[in-house]
N, C-alpha and C positions, 0 to 999 in steps of 0.2 A: 856408911855403908851405904855404895847402889844400888835403888830400885829401879823394879821391873813389872810389868803390866802382861799378868797373859790373857788370851781371850778363849771361852772357855764357853760349850756350848749354852741351853737356854736348860737343858732337861740337867745336864748335870750343875750346874748353879740352883737351882732348886733342890738336889739331891742335900749338896751343899749345904744349904739354908738350916734343910730339916735337921743337920748336924751343925748348927749354928756355935757348940761348942769347941766344938773343936777350933784349932789354930790356923787354919788352912795355910798360910804364908809361911808358921813356921812344915807342914805339912810338907811341903813342893820345894823349902830352906835344904830339907833334910835331903829330898831325891833329889836334888841337882845334886845338892855333897857327894852322893852315892855311887849319881851315874860318873859326873866327874876322877875320883878315885879306882872306880873301874877299869875308862877311857885311862888313866894313869899307867895303870897293868899293863895293861893290854897293848901300848906300848913300850912300856920298861920292857916287855919278853916281846915285839914283834922286833928291836935295838936289836936282841941276842941271841933272832933265827938266821935264820939259815936257807928259808923257803925263802923260793922267785913269786916276784906275783903271779904268774901262772900256777905256782904246785898251789896253791892259797887259794883260786878258782876251781881250778882243778877238784881240792879238797871239797869244796862252798855247793859246785853243784853236785859233784856223788851224795854229802850231808845232803838238800831238799830232797831227789830225789830215795833217795831211805826214809826221809821224816815223812811221804807223800807215799809213798807205797807202806808204810805203816797205821799212817793216816787215815789211808784206805779201806785198812784189812780189816 
């Protein structure tokens, strides 16, 4: 099994120490696996998509704009 070293802010490390009974390496491992699964699904969906890069950028701008308006309301 490979190893990975993470740098985290001191305040986060202090919080983690407070909950020392938690196996933080397992929390990180599960988060990484979930992210990989999400990325693989997104990749699979993108392979079947007929959208162009321009379409994706336009959708992204529209979504950000709508989200900003909703947040500011």
